[in-house]
C-alpha positions in Angstrom: 101.3 50.5 134.9 103.7 49.5 132.2 101.5 51.1 129.5 101.4 54.4 131.3 105.2 54.4 131.6 105.7 53.5 128.0 103.2 56.2 127.0 105.0 58.8 129.0 108.3 57.8 127.5 106.9 58.1 124.0 105.4 61.5 124.8 108.7 62.9 126.2 110.7 61.5 123.3 108.2 63.1 120.8 108.3 66.5 122.5 112.1 66.4 122.7 112.2 65.5 119.0 109.9 68.4 118.1 111.9 70.9 120.0 115.2 69.6 118.6 113.9 70.0 115.1 112.6 73.5 115.9 116.0 74.5 117.3 117.7 73.2 114.1 115.3 75.2 111.9 116.0 78.3 114.0 119.7 77.9 113.6 119.4 77.4 109.9 117.2 80.5 109.5 119.6 82.6 111.6 122.5 81.4 109.5 120.6 82.3 106.3 119.8 85.8 107.7 123.4 86.5 108.6 124.7 85.3 105.2 122.1 87.2 103.1 122.2 90.4 105.0 126.0 90.4 104.8 125.7 90.1 101.0 123.1 92.9 100.8 125.3 95.2 103.0 128.3 94.6 100.7 126.4 95.4 97.6 124.9 98.5 99.2 128.3 99.8 100.2 129.8 99.2 96.8 127.3 101.0 94.6 125.4 103.8 96.2 122.3 104.5 94.1 121.1 108.1 93.6 117.5 108.7 94.6 115.2 109.1 91.7 113.6 112.4 91.2 110.1 112.6 92.6 107.4 112.0 90.0 104.6 114.6 90.2 101.2 113.1 90.8 98.7 113.9 88.1 95.5 115.5 89.2 92.4 113.4 88.8 90.8 114.3 85.5 87.5 116.1 85.7 84.8 113.6 84.7 81.7 114.5 82.8 78.9 113.7 85.2 76.0 114.2 82.7 75.7 110.4 82.2 75.8 109.7 85.9 73.1 112.3 86.5 70.9 110.8 83.8 71.3 107.3 85.3 70.5 108.6 88.8 67.5 110.5 87.5 66.2 107.3 85.7 66.8 105.2 88.8 64.9 107.6 91.1 62.1 107.9 88.6 61.8 104.1 88.3 61.7 103.7 92.1 59.1 106.4 92.5 57.0 105.3 89.4 57.2 108.9 88.1 58.4 110.5 84.9 61.9 111.9 84.6 60.4 115.3 83.6 59.2 115.8 87.2 62.6 115.2 88.7 65.7 117.4 88.9 68.8 116.3 90.7 70.4 119.4 92.2 73.4 117.7 93.8 74.8 114.3 94.6 77.6 112.9 96.7 79.7 109.8 96.0 80.0 107.3 98.7 83.2 105.3 98.5 82.9 102.0 100.2 85.8 100.2 98.5 89.4 100.5 99.7 91.7 102.9 97.9 93.8 100.0 96.4 90.6 98.5 95.0 89.4 101.7 93.4 92.9 102.3 91.9 93.0 98.8 90.4 89.5 99.2 89.0 90.4 102.6 87.5 93.6 101.1 86.0 91.7 98.3 84.4 89.1 100.6 82.9 91.8 102.9 81.5 93.5 100.0 79.8 
């Protein structure tokens, strides 16, 4: 019976210690929030910054699709075991599977 009592006491002391440390961390974080937001509000009131003029978004450049059509034709001809002279691609549709941020980063890397 003594072992169970000692185990319960250790468990209660451990739980109280954890909650005390969490309460101290919460107080420190709240204090930091108050201090840093007060500094940010003072600097924002002192120097109002004019909004920058909107930058026009450049239209996507028209790409030359002749290379793409040649590659598509060659791929289809290879999969069908036919000559490219018998094939003519009339239209194609791009299927975008990557997220927008991924495509933008890829385009930026390719453009330098």
